[in-house]
C-alpha positions as CSV (number, residue, x, y, z in Angstrom):
1,M,-2.0,-8.9,-11.9
2,S,-3.8,-6.7,-9.8
3,R,-2.3,-4.1,-7.4
4,V,-3.0,-5.8,-4.0
5,C,-0.6,-7.3,-1.6
6,E,-1.0,-11.0,-1.4
7,V,0.0,-11.0,2.2
8,T,-1.8,-8.2,3.9
9,G,-4.5,-7.4,1.2
10,K,-3.7,-3.7,0.8
11,R,-5.0,-2.0,-2.2
12,F,-5.9,1.2,-3.6
13,G,-7.6,3.8,-1.4
14,K,-9.6,6.7,-2.8
15,G,-9.2,10.3,-1.8
16,R,-9.3,13.9,-3.6
17,T,-7.0,16.6,-4.2
18,Y,-8.0,20.3,-3.9
19,C,-7.0,23.3,-5.6
20,Y,-7.0,26.4,-3.7
21,R,-7.1,30.1,-4.8
22,G,-7.0,33.4,-2.7
23,I,-4.6,35.3,-0.4
24,A,-4.0,33.9,2.9
25,K,-5.7,35.6,5.9
26,K,-2.2,36.1,7.5
27,K,-1.0,37.9,4.3
28,K,-4.2,40.5,4.9
29,G,-6.4,38.4,2.3
30,I,-9.7,37.1,2.9
31,G,-8.7,33.7,3.3
32,L,-8.0,30.5,0.9
33,N,-11.0,29.0,-0.9
34,I,-11.3,25.5,-2.5
35,T,-12.2,26.2,-6.2
36,G,-12.0,22.5,-7.5
37,S,-11.2,18.9,-6.5
38,S,-10.4,15.8,-8.6
39,K,-10.4,12.4,-7.6
40,R,-7.2,10.5,-6.9
41,Q,-6.0,7.3,-5.6
42,H,-3.6,6.3,-2.7
43,R,-1.5,3.6,-4.2
44,P,0.1,0.9,-1.8
45,N,3.7,0.4,-1.7
46,L,4.1,-2.8,-3.6
47,F,7.1,-4.7,-4.7
48,D,7.5,-7.9,-6.6
49,Q,9.8,-9.9,-4.3
50,K,11.4,-13.3,-5.0
51,I,11.8,-14.7,-1.4
52,W,13.6,-18.0,-0.3
53,S,11.4,-20.6,1.6
54,P,13.9,-23.2,3.7
55,E,10.9,-25.3,4.1
56,K,9.9,-25.8,0.5
57,K,13.6,-25.5,-0.6
58,Q,12.8,-22.9,-3.5
59,F,12.2,-19.3,-4.0
60,V,8.5,-18.0,-3.6
61,R,7.3,-15.0,-6.0
62,L,5.2,-12.7,-4.2
63,K,3.6,-9.1,-4.8
64,V,4.0,-7.7,-1.1
65,S,3.8,-4.2,0.3
66,A,6.5,-2.9,2.7
67,H,4.3,-3.5,5.5
68,A,4.2,-7.3,4.6
69,L,8.1,-7.4,4.3
70,R,8.2,-6.5,7.9
71,I,5.9,-9.0,8.8
72,I,7.7,-11.8,6.8
73,D,11.1,-10.6,8.7
74,R,9.3,-10.8,12.0
75,V,7.6,-14.1,11.8
76,G,9.3,-15.7,8.8
77,I,8.3,-16.6,5.3
78,D,7.2,-20.2,6.2
79,S,4.5,-19.2,8.7
80,V,3.2,-16.4,6.3
81,L,2.6,-18.9,3.6
82,R,1.0,-21.5,5.9
83,K,-1.4,-18.7,7.0
84,M,-2.1,-17.8,3.3
85,A,-2.8,-21.4,2.4
86,R,-5.4,-21.6,5.5
87,Q,-7.1,-18.4,4.3
88,G,-7.3,-19.9,0.6
89,A,-5.1,-17.5,-1.2
């Protein structure tokens, strides 16, 4: 199963990490210079959740982000599931 939120569609983001070398100017150096960079991924905060749906009278398994859990708390699991069904998920 991929690492994508089923409700919000959040997925990996791309970025870089930088390596610095040198002495900072405030410590009487000539400044910090970037000497290398490497690729990295910003991972979404995902959880495998089993949520009770009163409308279906059963548990629903979802892979959701922390943001999606807040959406489910606010509007309810049944309205989220209806919206997902309309979008074809």
